[in-house]
DOVEX-403552 format. One record per residue (C-alpha): residue number from 0; x, y, z. Coordinates in Angstrom, 1 decimal, padded with zeros to 4 digits, m for minus. Layout:
+-----+--------+--------+--------+
| pos |     xx |     yy |     zz |
+-----+--------+--------+--------+
| NUM |      X |      Y |      Z |
...
+-----+--------+--------+--------+
This chain:
+-----+--------+--------+--------+
| pos |     xx |     yy |     zz |
+-----+--------+--------+--------+
|   0 | m035.6 |  012.5 |  045.7 |
|   1 | m032.8 |  010.7 |  047.0 |
|   2 | m029.5 |  010.1 |  045.5 |
|   3 | m030.1 |  006.4 |  045.1 |
|   4 | m033.1 |  006.9 |  043.2 |
|   5 | m031.7 |  009.3 |  040.8 |
|   6 | m028.9 |  006.8 |  040.1 |
|   7 | m031.7 |  004.3 |  039.1 |
|   8 | m033.5 |  006.8 |  036.7 |
|   9 | m030.9 |  008.0 |  034.2 |
|  10 | m033.8 |  010.1 |  032.7 |
|  11 | m033.9 |  012.3 |  035.8 |
|  12 | m030.4 |  012.9 |  035.8 |
|  13 | m030.3 |  014.0 |  032.2 |
|  14 | m033.3 |  016.7 |  032.9 |
|  15 | m031.2 |  018.0 |  035.9 |
|  16 | m028.2 |  018.7 |  034.0 |
|  17 | m029.9 |  019.4 |  030.7 |
|  18 | m028.2 |  016.3 |  028.6 |
|  19 | m030.9 |  014.8 |  026.2 |
|  20 | m031.7 |  011.1 |  026.8 |
|  21 | m029.8 |  008.9 |  024.2 |
|  22 | m030.8 |  005.5 |  023.3 |
|  23 | m029.2 |  004.2 |  020.2 |
|  24 | m031.5 |  001.9 |  018.1 |
|  25 | m030.0 | m001.9 |  018.0 |
|  26 | m029.0 | m002.6 |  014.6 |
|  27 | m030.8 | m005.4 |  012.8 |
|  28 | m028.1 | m006.8 |  010.8 |
|  29 | m029.1 | m010.2 |  008.4 |
|  30 | m027.6 | m013.3 |  008.7 |
|  31 | m024.2 | m014.0 |  007.9 |
|  32 | m023.5 | m010.5 |  007.3 |
|  33 | m020.1 | m008.9 |  008.7 |
|  34 | m019.7 | m005.6 |  010.1 |
|  35 | m017.2 | m003.5 |  008.2 |
|  36 | m015.9 | m002.3 |  011.8 |
|  37 | m015.7 | m005.7 |  013.5 |
|  38 | m012.6 | m007.3 |  014.8 |
|  39 | m012.9 | m010.2 |  012.0 |
|  40 | m013.0 | m007.9 |  009.2 |
|  41 | m010.0 | m005.8 |  010.6 |
|  42 | m007.8 | m008.9 |  010.9 |
|  43 | m008.9 | m009.9 |  007.6 |
|  44 | m007.9 | m006.6 |  006.0 |
|  45 | m004.5 | m007.0 |  007.2 |
|  46 | m004.0 | m010.5 |  006.0 |
|  47 | m005.1 | m009.2 |  002.6 |
|  48 | m002.9 | m006.1 |  002.7 |
|  49 | m000.1 | m008.6 |  003.2 |
|  50 | m001.0 | m010.9 |  000.6 |
|  51 | m001.1 | m007.8 | m001.6 |
|  52 |  002.4 | m006.6 | m000.5 |
|  53 |  003.8 | m010.1 | m001.3 |
|  54 |  002.1 | m010.0 | m004.9 |
|  55 |  003.5 | m006.4 | m005.6 |
|  56 |  007.0 | m007.8 | m004.4 |
|  57 |  006.7 | m011.5 | m006.0 |
|  58 |  004.7 | m011.2 | m009.0 |
|  59 |  007.0 | m008.9 | m011.2 |
|  60 |  009.9 | m010.8 | m009.6 |
|  61 |  008.6 | m014.0 | m011.1 |
|  62 |  007.7 | m012.5 | m014.5 |
|  63 |  010.9 | m011.0 | m015.2 |
|  64 |  013.6 | m013.6 | m013.6 |
|  65 |  011.6 | m016.9 | m012.8 |
|  66 |  009.9 | m017.3 | m016.1 |
|  67 |  013.1 | m017.6 | m018.1 |
|  68 |  013.9 | m020.9 | m016.0 |
|  69 |  010.5 | m022.1 | m016.8 |
|  70 |  011.1 | m021.3 | m020.4 |
|  71 |  014.5 | m023.4 | m020.0 |
|  72 |  012.6 | m026.2 | m018.5 |
|  73 |  010.2 | m026.3 | m021.1 |
|  74 |  012.7 | m026.4 | m023.8 |
|  75 |  014.3 | m029.3 | m022.1 |
|  76 |  011.4 | m031.3 | m021.8 |
|  77 |  010.9 | m031.2 | m025.5 |
|  78 |  014.3 | m033.6 | m025.4 |
|  79 |  013.6 | m036.9 | m023.8 |
|  80 |  017.4 | m036.9 | m023.2 |
|  81 |  017.2 | m033.6 | m021.0 |
|  82 |  013.7 | m034.4 | m019.6 |
|  83 |  014.1 | m034.5 | m015.9 |
|  84 |  010.3 | m035.7 | m015.4 |
|  85 |  007.0 | m035.0 | m015.9 |
|  86 |  006.8 | m031.2 | m016.4 |
|  87 |  003.5 | m030.7 | m014.8 |
|  88 |  004.3 | m032.7 | m011.8 |
|  89 |  007.5 | m030.7 | m011.1 |
|  90 |  005.9 | m027.3 | m011.6 |
|  91 |  003.0 | m028.0 | m009.0 |
|  92 |  005.2 | m029.5 | m006.7 |
|  93 |  007.0 | m026.1 | m006.7 |
|  94 |  006.4 | m024.4 | m003.2 |
|  95 |  006.2 | m020.8 | m004.9 |
|  96 |  003.5 | m022.1 | m007.2 |
|  97 |  001.6 | m023.6 | m004.2 |
|  98 |  001.8 | m020.2 | m002.6 |
|  99 |  000.5 | m018.6 | m005.9 |
| 100 | m002.4 | m020.8 | m005.4 |
| 101 | m003.2 | m020.2 | m002.0 |
| 102 | m002.7 | m016.3 | m002.6 |
| 103 | m005.4 | m017.0 | m005.4 |
| 104 | m007.8 | m018.8 | m003.1 |
| 105 | m007.5 | m015.9 | m000.4 |
| 106 | m008.5 | m013.1 | m003.2 |
| 107 | m011.6 | m015.5 | m004.1 |
| 108 | m012.5 | m015.6 | m000.7 |
| 109 | m012.0 | m012.1 | m000.1 |
| 110 | m014.5 | m011.7 | m003.0 |
| 111 | m017.1 | m013.2 | m001.2 |
| 112 | m016.6 | m011.9 |  002.3 |
| 113 | m017.1 | m008.2 |  000.4 |
| 114 | m020.8 | m009.2 | m000.9 |
| 115 | m021.4 | m009.8 |  002.6 |
| 116 | m019.6 | m006.8 |  004.4 |
| 117 | m021.6 | m003.4 |  005.4 |
| 118 | m020.6 | m000.2 |  004.0 |
| 119 | m021.4 |  003.2 |  004.9 |
| 120 | m023.1 |  005.4 |  002.2 |
| 121 | m023.4 |  009.1 |  001.1 |
| 122 | m025.6 |  009.7 |  003.9 |
| 123 | m023.6 |  008.4 |  006.5 |
| 124 | m025.8 |  005.4 |  007.1 |
| 125 | m024.5 |  001.8 |  008.0 |
| 126 | m026.2 | m000.7 |  004.9 |
| 127 | m026.6 | m004.2 |  005.7 |
| 128 | m029.0 | m005.4 |  003.2 |
| 129 | m027.3 | m008.1 |  001.2 |
| 130 | m028.7 | m006.9 | m001.9 |
| 131 | m027.6 | m003.4 | m001.7 |
| 132 | m024.2 | m004.7 | m000.6 |
| 133 | m024.0 | m006.9 | m003.8 |
| 134 | m025.2 | m004.1 | m006.0 |
| 135 | m022.5 | m001.7 | m004.8 |
| 136 | m019.7 | m004.3 | m004.7 |
| 137 | m020.4 | m005.2 | m008.4 |
| 138 | m020.7 | m001.4 | m009.4 |
| 139 | m017.3 | m000.6 | m007.8 |
| 140 | m014.3 | m002.7 | m006.9 |
| 141 | m015.7 | m006.2 | m008.2 |
| 142 | m014.3 | m006.1 | m011.3 |
| 143 | m010.7 | m005.1 | m010.4 |
| 144 | m010.7 | m008.0 | m007.3 |
| 145 | m012.3 | m010.5 | m009.9 |
| 146 | m009.3 | m009.9 | m012.2 |
| 147 | m006.8 | m009.9 | m009.8 |
| 148 | m008.2 | m013.3 | m008.2 |
| 149 | m008.3 | m015.3 | m011.4 |
| 150 | m006.0 | m018.6 | m010.9 |
| 151 | m004.3 | m018.5 | m014.1 |
| 152 | m002.0 | m021.6 | m012.8 |
| 153 | m005.1 | m023.9 | m012.6 |
| 154 | m006.4 | m022.2 | m016.0 |
| 155 | m003.0 | m023.4 | m018.0 |
| 156 | m002.8 | m026.4 | m016.3 |
| 157 | m000.9 | m029.1 | m017.9 |
| 158 |  000.6 | m026.5 | m020.4 |
| 159 |  004.5 | m026.6 | m020.1 |
| 160 |  005.3 | m024.6 | m023.7 |
| 161 |  007.6 | m021.9 | m023.7 |
| 162 |  004.4 | m019.6 | m024.9 |
| 163 |  002.0 | m020.9 | m022.2 |
| 164 |  004.9 | m020.0 | m019.5 |
| 165 |  005.5 | m016.7 | m020.9 |
| 166 |  001.6 | m015.8 | m021.0 |
| 167 |  001.4 | m017.2 | m017.4 |
| 168 |  003.9 | m014.9 | m016.3 |
| 169 |  002.5 | m011.6 | m018.0 |
| 170 | m001.1 | m012.5 | m016.8 |
| 171 | m000.2 | m012.8 | m013.3 |
| 172 |  000.5 | m009.3 | m013.2 |
| 173 | m003.0 | m008.6 | m013.1 |
| 174 | m002.8 | m009.1 | m009.3 |
| 175 | m000.9 | m005.5 | m009.2 |
| 176 | m004.5 | m003.9 | m009.7 |
| 177 | m005.3 | m004.9 | m006.1 |
| 178 | m003.0 | m002.0 | m005.0 |
| 179 | m005.5 |  000.5 | m006.2 |
| 180 | m007.8 | m000.6 | m003.2 |
| 181 | m004.6 | m000.4 | m000.7 |
| 182 | m003.5 |  003.0 | m001.9 |
| 183 | m007.3 |  004.2 | m001.2 |
| 184 | m007.2 |  002.6 |  002.2 |
| 185 | m003.8 |  003.7 |  003.0 |
| 186 | m005.1 |  007.2 |  002.2 |
| 187 | m006.6 |  007.5 |  005.6 |
| 188 | m003.3 |  007.7 |  007.4 |
| 189 | m002.0 |  010.7 |  005.4 |
| 190 | m002.9 |  012.7 |  008.2 |
| 191 |  000.0 |  011.1 |  010.4 |
| 192 |  003.4 |  012.5 |  009.4 |
| 193 |  005.6 |  009.2 |  010.5 |
| 194 |  003.0 |  007.1 |  008.5 |
| 195 |  003.5 |  009.4 |  005.4 |
| 196 |  007.4 |  009.1 |  005.5 |
| 197 |  007.2 |  005.2 |  005.6 |
| 198 |  004.4 |  005.3 |  002.8 |
| 199 |  006.8 |  007.1 |  000.7 |
| 200 |  010.2 |  005.2 |  001.1 |
| 201 |  008.0 |  001.9 |  000.7 |
| 202 |  006.7 |  003.3 | m002.6 |
| 203 |  010.2 |  004.3 | m003.7 |
| 204 |  011.5 |  000.9 | m003.0 |
| 205 |  008.8 | m001.1 | m004.7 |
| 206 |  008.9 |  001.2 | m007.9 |
| 207 |  012.7 |  000.6 | m007.8 |
| 208 |  011.8 | m003.3 | m007.5 |
| 209 |  009.6 | m002.9 | m010.6 |
| 210 |  011.9 | m000.9 | m012.6 |
| 211 |  014.6 | m003.5 | m011.7 |
| 212 |  012.4 | m006.4 | m013.0 |
| 213 |  011.5 | m004.6 | m016.4 |
| 214 |  015.1 | m003.5 | m016.8 |
| 215 |  016.2 | m007.2 | m016.6 |
| 216 |  013.2 | m008.3 | m018.7 |
| 217 |  014.4 | m005.8 | m021.4 |
| 218 |  017.9 | m007.2 | m021.5 |
| 219 |  016.9 | m010.9 | m021.4 |
| 220 |  014.4 | m010.5 | m024.4 |
| 221 |  016.8 | m008.6 | m026.5 |
| 222 |  019.6 | m011.2 | m026.3 |
| 223 |  017.2 | m013.5 | m028.5 |
| 224 |  016.8 | m010.8 | m031.0 |
| 225 |  020.5 | m009.1 | m031.3 |
| 226 |  023.0 | m009.9 | m034.0 |
| 227 |  025.4 | m010.2 | m031.1 |
| 228 |  023.8 | m011.0 | m027.6 |
| 229 |  026.9 | m009.7 | m026.0 |
| 230 |  026.0 | m006.5 | m026.9 |
| 231 |  023.4 | m006.0 | m024.0 |
| 232 |  024.0 | m005.2 | m020.5 |
| 233 |  023.7 | m008.7 | m019.5 |
| 234 |  026.6 | m009.7 | m021.9 |
| 235 |  028.6 | m007.0 | m020.0 |
| 236 |  027.4 | m008.1 | m016.9 |
| 237 |  028.7 | m011.7 | m017.5 |
| 238 |  032.2 | m010.5 | m018.5 |
| 239 |  032.3 | m008.6 | m015.5 |
| 240 |  031.5 | m011.9 | m013.7 |
| 241 |  033.3 | m014.2 | m015.8 |
| 242 |  030.0 | m016.2 | m015.7 |
| 243 |  029.6 | m016.5 | m019.4 |
| 244 |  026.8 | m017.4 | m021.6 |
| 245 |  027.0 | m020.6 | m024.1 |
| 246 |  025.1 | m021.2 | m027.1 |
| 247 |  024.3 | m024.9 | m026.2 |
| 248 |  023.7 | m024.1 | m022.8 |
| 249 |  020.5 | m022.4 | m022.1 |
| 250 |  021.2 | m022.5 | m018.2 |
| 251 |  024.6 | m020.5 | m018.3 |
| 252 |  025.4 | m016.8 | m017.5 |
| 253 |  025.0 | m014.8 | m014.3 |
| 254 |  023.0 | m016.3 | m011.2 |
| 255 |  019.8 | m014.8 | m010.7 |
| 256 |  020.8 | m013.2 | m007.5 |
| 257 |  023.6 | m011.7 | m009.2 |
| 258 |  021.2 | m010.5 | m012.3 |
| 259 |  018.8 | m008.9 | m009.7 |
| 260 |  021.4 | m007.6 | m007.5 |
| 261 |  022.8 | m005.5 | m010.6 |
| 262 |  019.6 | m004.7 | m012.0 |
| 263 |  018.5 | m003.3 | m008.7 |
| 264 |  021.8 | m001.3 | m008.4 |
| 265 |  021.7 | m000.1 | m011.6 |
| 266 |  017.6 |  001.5 | m011.3 |
| 267 |  019.0 |  003.0 | m008.0 |
| 268 |  021.9 |  004.7 | m009.3 |
| 269 |  019.6 |  006.0 | m012.3 |
| 270 |  016.7 |  007.2 | m009.8 |
| 271 |  019.2 |  009.1 | m007.8 |
| 272 |  021.2 |  010.3 | m011.0 |
| 273 |  024.3 |  009.2 | m009.7 |
| 274 |  025.3 |  006.8 | m012.7 |
| 275 |  028.6 |  005.1 | m011.7 |
| 276 |  028.9 |  003.7 | m015.2 |
| 277 |  030.0 |  000.1 | m014.5 |
| 278 |  026.4 | m001.1 | m015.7 |
| 279 |  025.2 |  001.1 | m018.5 |
| 280 |  022.6 |  000.8 | m021.5 |
| 281 |  024.0 | m000.2 | m024.9 |
| 282 |  021.0 | m000.8 | m027.1 |
| 283 |  018.2 |  001.4 | m028.0 |
| 284 |  015.8 | m000.2 | m026.0 |
| 285 |  017.9 | m000.1 | m022.8 |
| 286 |  018.9 |  003.7 | m023.3 |
| 287 |  015.1 |  004.7 | m023.8 |
| 288 |  014.2 |  002.7 | m020.5 |
| 289 |  017.2 |  004.5 | m018.8 |
| 290 |  015.7 |  008.0 | m020.1 |
| 291 |  012.1 |  006.8 | m018.7 |
| 292 |  013.6 |  005.9 | m015.2 |
| 293 |  015.4 |  009.5 | m015.1 |
| 294 |  012.2 |  011.2 | m015.8 |
| 295 |  010.6 |  008.9 | m013.2 |
| 296 |  013.6 |  009.5 | m010.9 |
| 297 |  013.1 |  013.4 | m011.0 |
| 298 |  009.2 |  012.9 | m010.6 |
| 299 |  009.9 |  010.7 | m007.3 |
| 300 |  012.3 |  013.4 | m006.1 |
| 301 |  010.2 |  016.1 | m006.1 |
| 302 |  007.0 |  014.5 | m004.8 |
| 303 |  009.4 |  012.8 | m001.7 |
| 304 |  011.2 |  015.9 | m000.9 |
| 305 |  007.9 |  018.4 | m001.3 |
| 306 |  006.3 |  015.9 |  000.8 |
| 307 |  009.1 |  015.7 |  003.4 |
| 308 |  009.1 |  019.5 |  003.4 |
| 309 |  005.3 |  019.7 |  004.3 |
| 310 |  005.7 |  017.1 |  006.8 |
| 311 |  008.6 |  018.7 |  008.9 |
| 312 |  006.6 |  022.1 |  008.6 |
| 313 |  003.7 |  020.1 |  010.0 |
| 314 |  005.6 |  018.6 |  012.8 |
| 315 |  007.1 |  021.8 |  013.9 |
| 316 |  003.8 |  024.0 |  013.5 |
| 317 |  002.9 |  023.6 |  017.1 |
| 318 |  006.2 |  024.4 |  018.3 |
| 319 |  006.3 |  027.7 |  016.1 |
| 320 |  002.4 |  028.8 |  017.6 |
| 321 |  003.8 |  027.7 |  021.0 |
| 322 |  007.0 |  030.1 |  020.9 |
| 323 |  004.6 |  032.8 |  019.2 |
| 324 |  002.2 |  032.8 |  022.2 |
| 325 |  004.8 |  032.7 |  024.6 |
| 326 |  006.4 |  035.9 |  022.6 |
| 327 |  003.0 |  037.8 |  023.0 |
| 328 |  002.5 |  036.8 |  027.0 |
| 329 |  005.9 |  038.0 |  027.5 |
| 330 |  005.0 |  041.1 |  025.6 |
| 331 |  001.8 |  042.0 |  027.3 |
| 332 |  003.6 |  041.5 |  031.0 |
| 333 |  006.1 |  043.9 |  030.0 |
| 334 |  003.8 |  046.4 |  028.5 |
| 335 |  001.8 |  046.4 |  031.3 |
| 336 |  004.4 |  046.2 |  034.0 |
| 337 |  002.8 |  043.5 |  035.6 |
| 338 |  004.6 |  042.8 |  039.0 |
| 339 |  007.0 |  039.8 |  039.5 |
| 340 |  004.5 |  037.3 |  041.7 |
| 341 |  001.4 |  038.1 |  039.2 |
| 342 |  004.1 |  037.5 |  036.0 |
| 343 |  005.0 |  034.2 |  037.4 |
| 344 |  001.5 |  032.9 |  037.9 |
| 345 |  000.6 |  034.1 |  034.4 |
| 346 |  003.4 |  032.2 |  032.4 |
| 347 |  002.4 |  029.2 |  034.8 |
| 348 | m001.3 |  029.6 |  033.5 |
| 349 | m000.5 |  029.9 |  030.0 |
| 350 |  001.8 |  026.9 |  030.4 |
| 351 | m000.9 |  024.7 |  031.9 |
| 352 | m003.4 |  025.8 |  029.5 |
| 353 | m001.1 |  024.8 |  026.6 |
| 354 | m000.3 |  021.5 |  027.9 |
| 355 | m003.9 |  021.0 |  028.3 |
| 356 | m005.3 |  022.0 |  025.0 |
| 357 | m002.2 |  021.7 |  023.1 |
| 358 | m003.0 |  025.0 |  021.5 |
| 359 | m006.1 |  024.1 |  020.3 |
| 360 | m009.1 |  026.8 |  020.5 |
| 361 | m012.1 |  025.0 |  022.2 |
| 362 | m014.4 |  027.7 |  021.4 |
| 363 | m014.0 |  027.5 |  017.8 |
| 364 | m014.0 |  023.7 |  017.8 |
| 365 | m017.3 |  024.1 |  019.3 |
| 366 | m018.5 |  026.2 |  016.8 |
| 367 | m017.7 |  023.8 |  014.3 |
| 368 | m019.6 |  021.2 |  015.5 |
| 369 | m022.6 |  023.6 |  015.7 |
| 370 | m022.3 |  024.8 |  012.4 |
| 371 | m022.5 |  021.3 |  011.1 |
| 372 | m025.7 |  020.5 |  013.1 |
| 373 | m024.2 |  017.4 |  015.1 |
| 374 | m026.4 |  016.0 |  017.8 |
| 375 | m025.5 |  017.2 |  021.2 |
| 376 | m025.4 |  013.6 |  022.7 |
| 377 | m022.7 |  012.6 |  020.9 |
| 378 | m022.9 |  011.0 |  017.6 |
| 379 | m025.6 |  008.9 |  015.7 |
| 380 | m025.2 |  005.5 |  013.4 |
| 381 | m027.8 |  005.3 |  011.1 |
| 382 | m028.9 |  001.4 |  010.2 |
| 383 | m030.4 |  001.3 |  006.5 |
| 384 | m031.8 | m002.0 |  006.1 |
+-----+--------+--------+--------+
């Protein structure tokens, strides 16, 4: 048989080299079903991830800082002399509210996409049957996704009262449940040391942002119940910045930017156990929150520094192994008194082998695959209809 005939018959070559012929079955995918590894699903997951990050940042900020402005507008709308226009028209002309509605629509679309996306079961089979996909999704993440996608702005449409505004701000925090899915997906990157460092820093920043929003919400809520509203930290901030609160002016006091920066500054100094004292807790609620923040800070310090130590050890593990192997080679040469030309060849061979395998034992790797009974032709993908 000629070489041309052999190239036209792949099975002949397989018989000669001892490699079994492998013909992967063509998957039968139902109509309108999306493969979980398709480019569209990858792009869509990144879009949803960006929306979840936006939600994690903006939703607590809006609930803590912007809800008060909505309450002030609701109070002013009750008085014909201070009413600046129709409350509903003004609210739904706000760009931030429009963005919130778009985010809700994207989350609702994501639910429908998840009902049509394949998944891998515990037997490592790709499930593409719509009924099985729907049942699995309903038993899994559907409840969290549905709760996070409820458009509270539309449900409370037309309600511009103070109570409705507060309720809307609190209900929107249900979107943060989406972070549970993000945390599960980001766990796949835990083997990459730089990615873990970035995730730890992002986690620290987001938690600081949340605590800053809670810190401002406590000070703002206590101003209405304290006998002397200036006792709280917001009153102290107003005196320091000369932006005082006035009883007949609900929009008085420090600006939103000033209050957010001061809140974040206090939280970071407390988490880092610095505490300069220019912003300090005065009421019981503020002191209890400061205690809780210090406890969270100590836990975060232990977690972050513990992971950083493990990451640095993982980064330098191969280098330490290389130095150990080099030492063994030198001891072998010295003990057997190998002549100089052969000594150099041994060192060059060792360096070449290490650069090729990066210190990995190929024989051990092959044994791992054999122990798991993996097919000799590579990998198989099972499709269960």
